[in-house]
N, C-alpha and C positions, 0 to 999 in steps of 0.2 A: 170543729175541725176540718182545717183548709184542705183543698185538693189543687193540683195542679193541673189548671187546663191542659185539657188534651194537647192542644197545639206547641204548649213549652215543653210537655214530656217527649214529644216525637223530636223535637230542636234537639233536645238533650241527649237521646238514644243515638241520633245520626252523628253529633259529634263525636260520642262515644266508640260508635264504627269506625268514623274514618280515623279518630288517633289510633286505633286499634291497628287496621290496615296499616297505618303510615310507619308503625312503630314494627310492624313485621316485615315490610318492606327494606326497612333501614338494617334490620339486623341481619335479612339474609344475602343482602347486598355488602355489606362487612364482613360476612364468614367468605364470600366467595373467594377462588383463589386468585394469585396474580395473574395477567398476564403472560405468556409466556414469549420471548423472542430471540433471535440470535443478532448479535452484535460483534461487529470487528473491531478488533484492535488499533485499526487507522482504516481512514474513509479508504484509501485503496493502498495494494502492495506494487513492489517494483521492482525489479529484476532482480534476482542476487538476494534480496533481504527475505525476512521472516513477517508471518502473519499468525494471529490467534483468534478464533472463530467461537464466541462464549455461547452462551443460554443463560439466557435473564429471566427471573422471575420464576425460577425452579421450585416449587414449594415441596416437594418428596422426591427425592433420588429413586431412580428406575433400580429395575436390575441388570438392564444392558442398556447400553449405548449403540448405535451404529451410522456411520459415518458413509453418507453414499455423495454423487457427483453427478448433477444433468439429472438423472431418475434414479429410483428406487429399486433398478434390477439387481441381480445378484453381478451382474457381469461388470456395475458401476461402484460396488461396495469398495469404499477406501480401507475403512479399518472399523473393528469392533470391540468395545470395552466389557468385560463383564466384571459386575462393581463386587460382586459378592467373593471372588477369586482372585482379582486385579488384573487377567490374563488379558491381553492385548492378541488381537489376529486383523492383521501379520502381526509378527511383531515385530520388525523394523520398516526403516520407510524415511520417508521426507517428512510424510503426517505423523503425527501423534496424539493420540487420546489421551485427557489428563482422566481423574477419579471422578470430578463435577463434568465432565460431558466436552470440556473445550477441546477444542482442534488447534493443533500448531502444525503450521506449514513451512517448511525451510526450504530455502534455497530458490525461490519463486523462479519461475518463468513465466513468460508469454501466454503458454496453453494453460495456464492454471487458472486463468480467468474462464469461469464459469458459475453455474449456479451451485451452492452445496446442500443438501439435506441432510437433516440429523432424525432419527428415528429411535424413538424412547420408548423402550417395552418395560411393562409394570404388570406385573400378577395383582390379583383381588381374589376376595373370596375363600382365603386360605389358602390361594394357589390354585384354586378351580377352573378362574378364568383369566384373561388377561387384556389389558386393553393398550393399543399403540397413539402414540402422538407422534407428528412430523412438524419440522420446524426447516423455514428455510432462508437462505440468505444469497446474493449474488455477489462475487469477487473478482473486481476488477484488477488489472496488473497491467502496469506501463513500464517503459524501459529507464532505465536509469539515468535521470536526466543529467546528474551531476557529471556523469562517466561521458553522457553523450557532448556536453558542454567541453568538458576538456580536449575530445575528439575535434570540434569544432574549433577550438580556440589553438589548437597544435596545427589545424590544416593552414587557418590565418595567417598566423606567424611563419610557416612555411612560404608561404604564399609571398607574404613581404619580401622577407628574405631575397627570395627570387628574385624579386622584382629590383629590390635595392643592389643585388651583383648585376643583374645585367644592366640598369642603368651605370653604374663605375664603369663596365666595358664599353658603352657606348661612349661616356667619358672619356676614357684613356684612347679609344680609337680615334675619335674626333681630335684630339689633343695631338695626336702624332701626324695624323693627315693635315691638320689647319696649322698646325704649330710648328711645323719643324723649322722654320729660321726664329722660333722663339724660345732659346734655349733656356729661360727660365723657370718654364713650366717642366720642361723634361727632365734637366740636369744644370748642374752649375761649372762653370767654367773651372776645370782643374790644371792641372801644372801643364804649363806650356801652350794655355788655352784649349786645352781640349773637351771635350765636354765629357761628364761622368753620367752615363744612362743610370734609372734608377726601375726597379723592379716592379712590376704591377703592383707586387704586396706592399710595396715600399710606399706608393702611391696611394692608395688605400689606407695608407694607416697613418700619410700623412694629412689627406685629406678627408679623408671619413674617420675620426678616432671611434673608438667602441666608444659602447653609451653601458654605463655600467648600473 
């Protein structure tokens, strides 16, 4: 009867122990819950718009969601949602929390730029104990760029129109001052050699036709 050398037996024993440890580690890692995080529906908010802050990686629904702003002090509480009853406290406002814990903020203002915190309250051990989890996200709100662009465009158009009107007035005054003898610019000879004077609106319409 042949015997396995002591060194070979130790080697096989070590390999079996290593394989068992690796299998246990892989199994424990696969059963770990996914990491939870908050994510915004948009990279940033704009004044007058809406945005939703959602909870990702939630493996089990808690008994209660509570949203805070800046800190978790009671004075900074935005809204609480009780999952079992569907009750929202307070019941109305610009902020609304949904059954999945997401927070919708409507009609954004620049003052809404801040850090937002959600507290997840769950009971364990048959309700004998409880656990809390906190997630944070920063929301940045900017002015409505489209509205600001329209305002700037309106100002530019107004300035250009004013400059054009000033140019027309200067041109008209210059003609009256230097071209008194030149009747072709200010009027056409009428019956009896008299000059027909034209109004400023006539000259503007004649020499500066509207652009469509």
